[in-house]
C-alpha positions as CSV (number, residue, x, y, z in Angstrom):
1,M,0.1,0.2,0.0
2,S,1.8,3.4,-1.1
3,R,5.0,2.4,0.3
4,D,6.7,5.3,-1.9
5,L,4.1,7.9,-0.8
6,F,5.1,6.7,3.4
7,K,8.7,6.5,2.5
8,S,8.5,10.0,1.4
9,A,6.8,11.1,4.4
10,I,9.0,9.4,6.6
11,E,12.2,11.0,4.9
12,G,10.5,14.6,4.6
13,A,10.1,14.5,8.3
14,M,13.7,13.6,8.8
15,V,14.5,16.7,6.7
16,A,12.1,18.7,8.7
17,T,13.3,17.9,12.1
18,S,17.0,18.1,11.1
19,F,16.4,21.9,9.8
20,A,14.4,22.7,12.9
21,E,17.1,21.3,15.1
22,T,19.6,23.7,13.1
23,R,17.5,26.6,13.2
24,L,16.7,26.4,16.9
25,Q,20.1,25.9,18.0
26,K,21.2,29.1,15.8
27,A,18.4,31.1,17.6
28,I,19.2,29.7,21.0
29,D,22.9,30.8,20.6
30,K,22.0,34.0,19.3
31,Y,19.2,34.9,21.5
32,G,19.8,32.8,24.8
33,S,17.3,30.2,25.8
34,D,15.1,32.5,28.0
35,K,14.4,34.2,24.9
36,E,10.3,34.6,25.0
37,V,9.0,33.0,21.8
38,A,4.9,33.0,21.4
39,Y,2.9,33.7,18.4
40,P,0.8,36.8,18.6
41,E,-2.9,37.4,19.5
42,T,-3.5,33.7,21.0
43,G,-4.3,32.4,24.5
44,Y,-3.0,29.1,23.2
45,E,0.8,29.7,23.1
46,L,2.4,27.7,20.3
47,P,-1.2,25.5,19.6
48,Y,0.3,22.6,18.1
49,I,2.7,22.0,20.6
50,S,-0.2,22.7,23.3
51,S,-3.0,20.9,22.0
52,L,-1.0,17.7,21.3
53,D,1.8,17.6,23.6
54,G,0.1,19.9,26.4
55,T,3.3,21.8,26.9
56,K,2.4,25.7,27.4
57,V,6.1,26.7,25.7
58,K,7.2,30.3,26.8
59,T,10.9,30.4,26.0
60,L,13.1,29.1,22.8
61,G,15.3,27.1,25.7
62,E,12.0,24.7,26.3
63,L,11.6,23.8,22.6
64,P,14.7,21.3,22.0
65,A,13.2,18.7,24.4
66,I,10.1,18.8,22.6
67,L,11.6,18.3,19.4
68,N,14.1,15.6,20.6
69,K,11.2,13.8,22.3
70,Y,9.1,13.5,18.9
71,K,12.3,13.1,16.9
72,D,13.1,9.9,18.6
73,L,9.6,8.4,17.3
74,L,10.8,8.5,13.6
75,S,11.7,5.2,12.1
76,H,11.8,3.3,8.5
77,D,8.4,2.0,9.3
78,Y,7.0,2.2,5.9
79,T,3.2,2.0,6.8
80,L,0.2,4.1,7.2
81,E,0.8,4.2,10.8
82,G,4.7,5.1,10.1
83,A,3.6,7.9,7.8
84,R,1.4,9.7,10.3
85,K,3.6,9.5,13.2
86,A,6.1,11.2,10.6
87,G,3.8,13.7,9.6
88,E,2.7,14.5,13.3
89,V,6.7,14.7,14.0
90,T,6.7,17.3,11.1
91,G,4.0,19.2,12.7
92,Y,6.5,19.6,15.8
93,A,9.2,20.9,13.6
94,A,7.1,22.9,11.7
95,E,5.9,24.7,14.5
96,I,9.1,25.1,16.2
97,I,10.6,26.8,12.8
98,E,7.3,29.3,12.4
99,A,8.2,30.2,16.5
100,I,11.6,31.0,15.8
101,K,10.4,33.7,13.1
102,Y,7.9,35.4,15.8
103,A,10.7,35.1,18.5
104,E,13.0,37.1,16.0
105,E,10.5,39.4,14.9
106,E,7.1,40.6,16.3
107,D,5.3,40.2,12.7
108,P,8.0,38.6,10.3
109,Y,5.3,38.7,7.4
110,Q,4.4,42.5,7.7
111,D,6.1,43.4,4.5
112,E,4.9,40.8,2.3
113,V,1.5,39.2,1.1
114,Y,1.3,36.3,3.5
115,M,-0.6,36.3,7.0
116,G,1.7,33.3,8.8
117,F,0.0,32.7,11.8
118,V,-3.9,33.3,12.1
119,S,-4.8,34.7,15.3
120,D,-7.7,33.9,17.7
121,K,-9.4,36.7,16.8
122,I,-10.1,35.8,13.1
123,M,-10.4,32.2,14.4
124,R,-13.5,33.4,16.5
125,E,-14.9,35.6,13.7
126,Y,-15.3,32.8,11.7
127,G,-16.9,30.6,14.7
128,V,-20.7,31.5,13.9
129,S,-19.9,30.9,10.3
130,L,-18.4,27.6,11.0
131,V,-21.2,26.2,13.3
132,D,-24.2,27.5,11.2
133,G,-23.1,25.8,8.0
134,T,-22.2,29.3,6.4
135,I,-18.7,27.8,6.2
136,P,-19.5,24.4,5.4
137,G,-15.9,23.1,5.1
138,V,-12.3,24.0,5.1
139,A,-9.5,23.5,2.2
140,V,-6.1,23.8,2.1
141,I,-4.3,24.4,-1.6
142,M,-0.8,24.1,-1.5
143,G,2.1,23.6,-4.2
144,K,1.9,25.4,-7.7
145,A,-0.7,25.0,-10.5
146,D,0.3,24.2,-14.0
147,D,-2.1,27.0,-15.0
148,S,-2.9,29.7,-12.7
149,K,-6.4,30.7,-14.5
150,E,-7.5,27.4,-13.8
151,L,-6.4,27.8,-9.9
152,A,-8.1,31.2,-10.0
153,D,-11.3,29.3,-10.9
154,L,-10.3,26.9,-8.2
155,I,-10.2,29.4,-5.6
156,S,-13.7,31.2,-6.9
157,D,-15.3,27.8,-6.8
158,L,-14.5,27.2,-3.4
159,Q,-15.3,31.2,-2.7
160,S,-18.8,30.4,-4.3
161,K,-19.3,27.7,-1.8
162,G,-18.6,29.1,1.2
163,I,-15.3,27.0,1.8
164,L,-12.8,28.4,4.2
165,T,-9.8,27.9,2.2
166,F,-6.2,28.2,3.3
167,L,-3.3,28.8,0.4
168,S,0.1,27.9,0.8
169,D,3.5,27.8,-1.2
170,Q,3.4,29.3,-5.0
171,V,-0.1,29.1,-5.5
172,I,-0.1,32.4,-3.7
173,E,1.7,34.5,-6.0
174,Q,-0.5,32.4,-9.0
175,A,-3.5,33.8,-7.3
176,I,-2.1,37.5,-7.1
177,Q,-1.1,37.2,-10.6
178,E,-4.9,36.3,-11.3
179,D,-6.1,39.1,-9.2
180,V,-7.8,36.5,-6.8
181,K,-9.7,38.4,-3.9
182,M,-7.9,37.1,-0.8
183,G,-8.0,37.7,3.0
184,V,-10.2,37.4,6.1
185,D,-13.1,39.2,4.4
186,F,-12.9,36.5,1.4
187,F,-12.6,33.5,3.4
188,T,-9.5,33.0,1.7
189,L,-6.1,32.9,3.8
190,P,-2.7,33.3,2.0
191,L,-0.5,31.8,4.8
192,G,2.7,31.5,3.2
193,H,5.6,29.2,1.9
194,F,7.1,25.7,3.4
195,T,6.3,25.7,7.1
196,Q,3.7,28.4,7.0
197,V,1.2,25.6,6.4
198,I,1.2,24.5,10.1
199,H,-1.1,27.7,10.6
200,A,-4.0,25.6,9.0
201,V,-3.1,22.6,11.1
202,N,-2.8,24.6,14.4
203,F,-6.2,26.5,13.4
204,A,-8.0,23.3,13.4
205,L,-6.3,22.1,16.7
206,R,-7.3,25.4,18.1
207,A,-10.7,25.1,17.5
208,S,-10.9,21.9,19.1
209,M,-9.8,24.0,22.7
210,A,-11.6,27.1,21.9
211,F,-15.3,25.7,20.8
212,G,-15.2,21.9,21.9
213,G,-13.5,22.8,25.5
214,E,-11.0,19.9,25.1
215,E,-8.2,20.0,27.3
216,R,-4.2,20.9,26.2
217,G,-2.6,17.4,26.1
218,N,-5.5,15.5,25.9
219,Y,-4.2,13.9,22.7
220,E,-6.9,11.2,21.8
221,A,-9.7,13.6,22.5
222,I,-8.3,16.5,20.5
223,V,-7.4,14.1,17.4
224,D,-10.8,12.6,17.6
225,Y,-12.3,16.3,17.7
226,V,-10.6,17.3,14.4
227,R,-11.2,14.2,12.6
228,N,-14.8,14.4,13.0
229,R,-15.7,17.9,13.4
230,I,-13.4,19.9,11.4
231,K,-14.6,19.1,7.6
232,A,-11.0,19.9,6.1
233,F,-9.8,18.3,3.1
234,I,-5.9,19.2,1.4
235,I,-5.7,20.0,-2.4
236,A,-1.9,19.6,-3.5
237,L,-0.9,20.9,-6.9
238,G,2.3,19.8,-8.6
239,D,5.2,17.9,-7.9
240,Q,5.5,17.7,-3.7
241,D,8.8,17.4,-2.4
242,E,9.2,14.8,0.5
243,V,8.9,18.0,3.4
244,E,5.4,18.7,1.4
245,I,4.4,15.6,1.7
246,A,5.4,14.9,5.4
247,A,3.3,18.0,5.9
248,Q,0.4,16.4,4.4
249,F,0.7,13.3,7.0
250,A,0.5,16.1,9.5
251,A,-2.8,16.6,8.5
252,N,-3.6,13.1,7.8
253,N,-3.4,12.2,11.1
254,L,-5.8,14.3,12.0
255,G,-8.2,12.8,9.6
256,I,-7.7,15.4,6.7
257,P,-7.1,13.9,3.3
258,T,-5.0,14.7,0.7
259,I,-6.1,15.0,-3.4
260,T,-3.3,15.7,-5.6
261,D,-3.3,16.4,-9.2
262,Q,-0.2,14.3,-10.1
263,E,-0.7,11.4,-12.2
264,G,1.3,8.3,-11.2
265,V,1.0,8.8,-7.8
266,E,-0.1,5.3,-5.6
267,E,-3.8,6.0,-4.6
268,L,-4.4,5.5,-0.9
269,P,-8.2,5.1,-0.6
270,E,-10.1,7.7,1.1
271,W,-6.9,9.5,1.9
272,Y,-4.6,10.2,-0.7
273,L,-6.2,10.1,-3.9
274,V,-5.7,11.8,-7.6
275,E,-7.6,13.9,-9.2
276,T,-6.3,16.0,-12.3
277,D,-9.6,18.2,-12.9
278,Y,-9.9,21.0,-10.2
279,E,-13.5,21.0,-10.2
280,E,-13.7,17.3,-9.9
281,A,-11.0,17.6,-7.0
282,V,-13.4,20.0,-5.2
283,R,-16.1,17.6,-5.4
284,L,-14.2,14.6,-4.3
285,G,-13.0,16.7,-1.3
286,L,-16.5,17.5,-0.6
287,E,-17.7,13.9,-0.7
288,L,-14.7,12.4,1.6
289,K,-15.5,15.0,4.3
290,D,-19.6,14.5,3.9
291,I,-20.0,18.3,3.3
292,H,-23.1,19.1,1.8
293,I,-23.8,22.2,-0.6
294,E,-27.1,23.3,-2.1
295,I,-26.1,24.7,-5.5
296,V,-28.3,27.8,-6.2
297,D,-28.2,28.8,-10.0
298,I,-28.7,32.5,-9.6
299,P,-29.0,34.6,-13.1
300,V,-26.2,37.0,-12.5
301,P,-22.7,37.4,-14.1
302,I,-20.8,37.8,-10.6
303,T,-20.3,35.0,-8.2
304,V,-22.4,34.8,-5.5
305,G,-20.9,33.2,-2.2
306,A,-20.7,33.8,1.7
307,A,-17.0,33.9,1.0
308,F,-17.6,38.0,-0.3
309,E,-19.7,39.1,2.9
310,G,-17.1,40.9,4.4
311,E,-15.9,42.5,1.1
312,T,-15.7,46.6,1.6
313,I,-16.4,48.8,-1.6
314,R,-14.3,52.0,-1.0
315,R,-15.7,55.0,-3.0
316,N,-13.0,55.0,-5.7
317,D,-14.3,51.5,-6.5
318,M,-17.7,52.2,-6.6
319,Y,-20.0,52.7,-9.7
320,V,-23.3,53.9,-8.2
321,E,-24.3,54.1,-4.4
322,F,-27.9,54.1,-2.7
323,G,-28.8,55.7,0.6
324,G,-26.1,56.0,3.2
325,Q,-27.9,59.6,4.3
326,R,-26.6,60.6,0.8
327,T,-29.8,59.8,-1.0
328,P,-33.2,58.4,0.6
329,A,-33.2,54.4,1.1
330,F,-35.2,51.9,2.6
331,E,-36.2,48.1,2.5
332,M,-39.2,46.3,3.2
333,V,-40.5,42.6,3.6
334,R,-44.4,42.5,3.6
335,T,-46.6,39.3,4.3
336,V,-48.8,39.5,1.5
337,D,-52.0,37.4,0.1
338,K,-51.3,35.1,-2.9
339,D,-53.2,37.2,-5.3
340,E,-50.8,40.1,-4.6
341,V,-47.8,38.5,-5.6
342,E,-46.2,37.0,-8.8
343,D,-43.9,34.6,-7.8
344,G,-40.3,35.5,-9.4
345,K,-41.1,38.8,-10.5
346,I,-38.6,41.6,-10.3
347,E,-39.6,44.9,-11.3
348,L,-37.2,48.0,-11.4
349,I,-38.8,51.4,-11.2
350,G,-36.2,54.2,-12.7
351,P,-32.6,54.0,-13.9
352,D,-30.7,51.3,-14.0
353,V,-26.7,51.1,-14.0
354,D,-26.0,51.7,-17.1
355,D,-28.2,54.9,-17.4
356,V,-25.8,57.0,-15.0
357,E,-22.3,57.5,-14.9
358,A,-19.6,56.3,-12.8
359,G,-20.0,57.5,-9.1
360,A,-23.6,57.8,-9.2
361,Q,-26.0,58.3,-6.3
362,L,-29.5,57.1,-6.5
363,P,-32.3,56.6,-4.1
364,L,-33.4,53.0,-3.4
365,G,-36.6,51.6,-2.4
366,L,-36.5,47.8,-1.9
367,V,-39.7,46.2,-1.5
368,V,-40.0,42.1,-0.7
369,D,-43.2,40.9,-1.1
370,I,-43.7,37.2,0.3
371,Y,-46.9,34.8,0.4
372,G,-46.7,31.9,2.2
373,R,-49.1,29.6,4.1
374,D,-46.8,29.5,7.2
375,M,-45.6,33.2,6.7
376,Q,-46.5,35.3,9.9
377,E,-45.6,39.2,10.5
378,D,-43.2,38.2,13.2
379,F,-41.1,36.8,10.4
380,E,-41.0,40.2,8.3
381,G,-38.2,41.7,10.7
382,V,-36.2,38.4,10.5
383,F,-36.1,38.5,7.0
384,E,-35.5,42.0,6.5
385,R,-32.2,41.5,8.3
386,Q,-31.3,38.6,6.1
387,I,-31.2,40.9,3.1
388,H,-28.1,42.5,4.8
389,H,-26.5,38.8,4.7
390,F,-27.8,37.8,1.0
391,F,-27.3,41.1,-0.7
392,N,-23.3,40.9,0.7
393,Y,-23.1,37.6,-0.8
394,G,-22.5,39.4,-4.3
395,E,-19.2,39.7,-5.4
396,G,-18.6,43.4,-6.2
397,L,-22.0,44.6,-4.0
398,W,-22.1,45.9,-0.4
399,H,-24.7,46.4,2.0
400,M,-24.8,48.2,5.3
401,G,-27.5,48.8,7.8
402,Q,-31.2,48.0,7.7
403,R,-35.0,49.5,7.2
404,D,-34.5,53.1,6.2
405,I,-30.7,53.7,7.4
406,N,-29.3,51.2,4.8
407,W,-26.5,52.0,2.7
408,V,-25.7,50.0,-0.8
409,R,-22.9,50.3,-3.0
410,I,-22.4,48.4,-6.5
411,S,-18.7,48.2,-7.8
412,K,-17.2,49.3,-11.2
413,E,-16.1,45.6,-11.2
414,A,-19.7,44.4,-11.2
415,Q,-20.8,47.0,-13.6
416,E,-18.0,46.0,-16.0
417,K,-19.3,42.2,-15.9
418,G,-22.8,43.2,-16.7
419,F,-24.4,43.4,-13.3
420,T,-27.9,45.5,-12.9
421,I,-30.0,46.7,-10.2
422,E,-32.3,43.9,-11.2
423,G,-29.5,41.0,-10.1
424,I,-30.2,42.5,-6.7
425,G,-33.7,41.1,-7.0
426,E,-32.3,37.9,-8.4
427,I,-29.9,36.9,-5.5
428,L,-32.9,37.8,-2.8
429,Y,-35.4,35.9,-4.8
430,A,-33.1,32.8,-5.1
431,K,-31.5,32.9,-1.7
432,F,-35.0,33.3,0.4
433,K,-36.6,30.7,-1.7
434,S,-33.8,28.3,-1.0
435,E,-33.0,29.3,2.4
436,F,-36.8,29.3,3.5
437,P,-38.5,26.8,1.4
438,S,-40.7,26.0,3.9
439,I,-42.1,29.6,4.6
440,V,-41.7,31.1,1.2
441,D,-44.3,29.9,-1.5
442,R,-44.4,33.1,-3.7
443,L,-41.9,36.0,-3.7
444,Q,-41.4,39.1,-5.9
445,V,-38.9,41.8,-5.6
446,T,-39.9,45.6,-6.6
447,L,-36.9,48.0,-6.7
448,I,-37.5,51.9,-7.0
449,T,-34.4,54.1,-8.0
450,E,-36.3,57.4,-8.6
451,E,-37.9,59.5,-5.8
452,G,-41.8,60.4,-6.7
453,E,-45.1,59.4,-5.8
454,L,-44.7,55.9,-5.6
455,F,-41.2,56.0,-3.7
456,D,-42.9,58.0,-0.9
457,E,-46.1,55.8,-0.9
458,N,-43.9,52.8,-0.1
459,Y,-41.4,54.7,2.4
460,E,-44.6,55.5,4.3
461,T,-45.8,52.0,4.4
462,A,-42.6,50.9,5.5
463,K,-42.3,53.4,8.2
464,A,-45.6,52.6,9.7
465,R,-44.6,48.7,9.5
466,Y,-41.3,49.4,11.5
467,K,-43.5,51.5,13.9
468,K,-46.0,48.6,14.7
469,R,-43.2,46.1,14.7
470,D,-41.0,48.0,17.4
471,A,-44.2,48.3,19.5
472,R,-44.7,44.5,19.6
473,L,-40.9,44.3,20.7
474,K,-41.1,46.8,23.3
475,D,-44.1,44.8,24.8
476,L,-41.8,41.3,24.8
477,S,-40.4,40.7,28.2
478,D,-39.2,37.5,29.7
479,E,-42.5,37.5,31.6
480,S,-44.8,38.0,28.6
481,V,-44.0,34.8,26.7
482,D,-45.0,31.4,27.9
483,Q,-41.8,30.2,26.1
484,F,-37.9,30.6,25.7
485,Y,-36.1,28.9,23.0
486,D,-32.9,27.0,23.2
487,C,-30.1,27.4,20.3
488,T,-27.8,24.2,20.0
489,L,-26.2,25.6,16.5
490,C,-22.8,25.7,18.3
491,Q,-22.9,21.7,19.6
492,S,-21.6,20.9,16.2
493,F,-18.4,22.3,17.8
494,A,-19.3,22.6,21.3
495,P,-21.0,19.6,22.5
496,A,-21.9,20.7,26.0
497,H,-23.2,23.9,25.4
498,V,-27.0,25.3,24.9
499,C,-27.7,28.7,24.8
500,V,-31.2,29.7,26.2
501,V,-32.5,32.6,24.1
502,T,-35.2,35.1,25.6
503,P,-37.3,38.3,24.9
504,D,-34.4,39.8,27.4
505,R,-31.3,37.9,26.5
506,V,-30.0,37.7,23.4
507,G,-27.7,34.2,22.4
508,L,-24.1,35.0,23.0
509,C,-23.3,35.5,19.3
510,G,-25.4,38.3,19.2
511,A,-27.0,37.0,16.0
512,I,-29.9,35.1,17.7
513,S,-32.9,36.9,19.3
514,W,-36.1,35.3,20.7
515,L,-37.9,36.7,17.5
516,D,-35.2,35.1,15.6
517,A,-35.4,31.7,17.1
518,K,-39.1,31.6,17.5
519,A,-39.1,32.0,13.3
520,A,-36.4,29.4,13.0
521,Y,-38.0,26.9,14.9
522,E,-41.4,27.5,12.7
523,I,-39.1,27.5,9.7
524,D,-37.5,24.2,11.0
525,P,-39.1,22.6,13.8
526,A,-36.4,20.0,14.0
527,G,-33.6,22.5,13.7
528,P,-31.5,23.9,16.7
529,N,-34.0,26.2,17.8
530,Q,-36.6,24.5,19.9
531,P,-38.9,25.8,22.5
532,V,-38.5,25.6,26.1
533,S,-41.3,25.8,28.1
534,K,-41.0,27.8,31.2
535,N,-42.7,25.4,33.4
536,K,-42.2,26.4,37.5
537,V,-40.3,29.6,38.5
538,I,-37.5,28.2,41.1
539,D,-36.0,31.9,41.3
540,E,-37.4,35.2,39.2
541,H,-34.9,37.3,40.6
542,K,-32.0,35.0,39.3
543,G,-33.9,33.9,36.2
544,Q,-34.1,30.4,37.0
545,W,-37.0,28.2,35.6
546,E,-37.6,24.4,35.7
547,G,-38.0,24.4,32.1
548,A,-34.6,25.7,31.4
549,N,-32.8,23.7,33.9
550,Q,-34.4,20.4,32.7
551,R,-33.1,21.5,28.9
552,A,-29.8,22.7,29.5
553,A,-29.5,19.2,31.7
554,K,-30.9,17.1,28.6
555,E,-28.5,19.5,25.8
556,S,-25.4,19.3,27.8
557,G,-25.6,15.4,28.6
558,G,-26.0,16.2,32.2
559,K,-23.1,18.2,32.5
560,I,-25.1,21.2,33.6
561,D,-28.6,21.0,35.6
562,T,-28.9,24.5,36.7
563,V,-28.9,27.8,34.8
564,N,-29.4,31.4,36.3
565,L,-30.1,33.4,33.1
566,Y,-29.5,36.8,35.3
567,S,-26.5,35.9,37.0
568,I,-22.6,35.6,36.4
569,M,-21.9,34.5,39.8
570,E,-24.0,31.9,40.6
571,S,-25.1,29.0,37.7
572,P,-24.1,31.3,34.8
573,M,-25.3,30.0,31.3
574,T,-22.3,27.9,29.7
575,S,-20.2,29.8,26.9
576,C,-19.1,28.2,23.6
577,G,-16.8,30.3,21.8
578,C,-19.1,32.1,19.4
579,F,-19.4,35.0,21.9
580,E,-19.3,38.5,21.1
581,A,-18.2,39.6,24.1
582,I,-16.9,38.3,27.9
583,M,-17.9,39.4,31.0
584,A,-15.3,38.7,34.1
585,M,-15.4,39.7,37.6
586,V,-12.7,42.2,38.7
587,P,-12.6,41.7,42.6
588,E,-10.4,44.8,43.6
589,A,-13.2,46.9,42.0
590,N,-16.2,45.0,43.0
591,G,-17.3,44.8,39.8
592,I,-17.3,43.3,36.2
593,M,-15.2,44.4,33.2
594,I,-16.5,43.6,29.7
595,V,-14.2,43.0,26.4
596,D,-15.2,42.1,23.2
597,R,-13.5,40.2,20.0
598,E,-12.4,43.4,18.4
599,H,-10.2,44.8,21.3
600,G,-7.0,43.0,21.3
601,G,-5.1,44.7,24.3
602,E,-5.0,43.9,27.9
603,T,-7.5,44.1,30.5
604,P,-8.0,44.8,34.0
605,V,-8.1,40.6,34.9
606,G,-4.9,40.5,33.2
607,M,-5.8,38.8,30.3
608,T,-6.5,39.6,26.6
609,F,-9.7,38.6,24.9
610,S,-8.2,35.5,23.2
611,S,-6.8,34.3,26.6
612,L,-10.1,35.0,28.5
613,A,-11.7,33.0,25.7
614,G,-9.9,29.9,26.3
615,T,-10.9,29.8,29.8
616,V,-14.8,30.7,29.4
617,G,-15.6,28.6,26.1
618,G,-16.0,25.1,25.5
619,G,-19.5,24.7,26.9
620,N,-17.9,25.5,30.4
621,Q,-19.9,27.0,33.3
622,T,-17.4,29.3,35.1
623,P,-19.2,31.7,37.8
624,G,-17.4,34.8,37.4
625,F,-16.7,34.7,34.1
626,M,-19.2,34.5,31.0
627,G,-19.6,35.4,27.2
628,I,-22.3,37.3,26.3
629,G,-24.2,39.1,23.0
630,K,-23.6,42.8,23.3
631,T,-27.2,43.8,23.0
632,Y,-27.9,41.9,26.7
633,I,-25.8,44.7,28.0
634,G,-28.8,47.1,27.7
635,S,-31.3,44.5,28.7
636,D,-33.7,45.2,31.9
637,K,-32.3,42.2,32.9
638,F,-28.9,42.1,32.6
639,I,-27.0,40.2,35.8
640,R,-30.1,41.9,37.7
641,A,-29.0,38.9,40.3
642,D,-25.9,40.7,40.6
643,G,-26.2,44.2,40.9
644,G,-27.4,45.0,37.3
645,I,-25.5,47.7,34.8
646,G,-24.3,49.2,37.6
647,R,-21.3,46.7,38.2
648,I,-19.8,47.6,34.9
649,I,-16.4,49.1,35.9
650,W,-14.2,48.9,32.8
651,M,-15.0,48.4,29.0
652,P,-12.8,49.1,25.9
653,K,-13.4,52.5,24.4
654,E,-14.8,51.5,21.4
655,L,-17.5,49.2,22.7
656,K,-18.6,51.7,25.0
657,E,-18.9,54.2,22.5
658,Q,-20.8,52.0,20.6
659,L,-23.1,50.7,23.4
660,K,-23.5,54.3,24.6
661,E,-27.5,55.0,23.9
662,D,-28.1,51.5,25.7
663,I,-26.0,52.0,28.7
664,E,-27.1,55.7,29.2
665,K,-31.2,54.3,28.8
666,Q,-30.7,51.6,31.0
667,A,-28.6,53.4,33.7
668,E,-31.5,56.1,33.6
669,K,-33.7,53.4,34.4
670,E,-31.7,52.0,37.3
671,G,-31.5,55.8,38.7
672,L,-27.4,55.7,38.1
673,E,-26.6,59.4,37.5
674,D,-24.0,60.2,34.7
675,F,-23.1,56.4,34.8
676,Y,-21.9,56.2,31.5
677,D,-18.8,58.7,32.5
678,K,-17.9,56.6,35.5
679,I,-16.9,53.4,33.5
680,A,-13.4,53.4,32.8
681,D,-11.7,52.2,29.6
682,E,-8.3,51.5,28.5
683,T,-7.4,55.4,28.5
684,V,-7.8,55.1,32.0
685,G,-5.9,51.9,32.8
686,T,-5.8,48.2,31.8
687,T,-5.0,47.0,35.3
688,S,-7.2,47.2,38.7
689,E,-4.5,49.4,40.4
690,E,-4.4,52.2,37.5
691,I,-8.6,52.4,37.5
692,L,-9.5,52.0,41.3
693,P,-8.3,55.8,41.7
694,F,-10.7,56.7,38.6
695,L,-13.8,54.7,39.9
696,E,-13.5,56.3,43.3
697,E,-13.0,59.8,41.9
698,K,-16.3,59.3,39.7
699,G,-17.9,57.7,42.9
700,H,-18.7,54.5,40.7
701,P,-21.6,52.7,42.5
702,A,-20.3,49.1,42.2
703,L,-17.9,50.4,45.2
704,G,-20.6,50.6,47.4
705,M,-22.7,47.5,46.4
706,D,-22.3,44.1,48.2
707,P,-19.3,42.4,47.8
708,L,-19.4,40.0,44.9
709,L,-17.2,37.2,46.7
């Protein structure tokens, strides 16, 4: 069985370890054994070593023992098991080689197009997309393609399917040559050459700890997690040397198969296969990892896929824009009777893209009329928020905001390809019909790009519907409903975690409100959002219900049997890894701090967001620490059992400003005068010693509350 392949992997491991040994000795000679070594913006040190070996490496001097430990495991056992062991050893060597680069320079790739190490922040940004299927799988493309245009088509194919793609070796330069859109916003990460491919592997290993809650050094559990939950495959292009093959077996050891375009390679069924056609190679990778993608044919001349959702269109790149306080604009979803809608009708009233000059600004009235036997008015707001996502799936399209504060741009590139305003309707029609087939029976889209009586009439209708919905939402509270909803979406990555979503507490990811969960259940009764009967009230002040406890116990496999929805200190809700922000107790100030994913600096508890996330995530219930969705901060039930919003003593300045209106409204309700100005931020300090004088000077209410501990 593929003896030559196994032999190459083992010989490649020997080359890699020898190179690592030489580089390591030179680094120690130059910088000393005490030289600190770490990847930037991670709570997992050197993740490959930390996860599989369990050692929390901090200095160069700790690395020789690890390298020698695994180098001694190499043998001339030309079997699959021997090749996988060689691959694992190659992973350690690659991690050490890369770590040395970060010891030598803070950012060794700052002047290049390569990313190198992928930070925890980026990993967690992808978290929700990985668990909800927006990113259905992961691909690693390495080597050099025979034809750069075919490579560009391959990457475009993966982007259209929403596959998170890592690039390594010469394929990066080939992609640049073909103007392929790369970067975090496009689900396409150019890691670099040679050992940089290890950053695709340590990304997967960190997911096992961040989302799965697996412990460092629990080798079998971590390998099992990656094999069964990370749906990844490798596409190796061009001739592969021994070290590249060894690196592929490092991934193979974690359950990640390789597909090569090199004919004549002896195949290893299910694990190392030959496919010269790139389109077929993608299809084969999807099949090997059981990734199912519904292909929707949308008649527009641009690529449509989740990989383009983060694309930004600058003013100089825009052909036409709508709204954004430059022109009047609104978008509205309406529930209508079946005789009021013509299924599939896309109507444009007003000028199209080709009727205006580059840089033009037009009004935009976007009306989506839906008839469905199971359609409800409560779903309208949920569907309107989907417009933002579906619109941004279009390559060269950009959408911000919602309702009548929306802002839309179409790029020059999209216009050159022949995209028209009616194409917006085509995308929305296709996506709504495919994503919500049990709800949407008939749908039509009307786009109005000229001001006048028709625009004004529809705009007034939209504002009236917004007002009606807002009044309905104001009446919603945890007391006013008979049931909550759970959300087990993240259990594909965090098996022990379950969110309990209520009108007063949004899901940890910030994306699932009570109405969203209600709509999701109506759309898919067997899906990840199920109703939770409240049953008996056990503690109204802490937010504990018999039904919520029973559901938490069931969904966590008995790991959690008590949940207080309004407390951080006593039986708080578990956290997965997709949370928008983390709350943590600061005992010295008798309060709590809140840090969001966007803040990369230190905090008053002595940990960055990434370090905190490693403690809080993975389905753990950790009193004094809790992941939350940002809007929970403005809720009437925000940690009510622990003192409410008055307990907040520190937040990053940007997050504080973002939530200013919510904080001020809730503080006023709780009778806290000038409270917003009493919250410290990083401009005051990032340690408890630095912020305490500020809190005392401001008379922060937390200092006079009952002790948290």
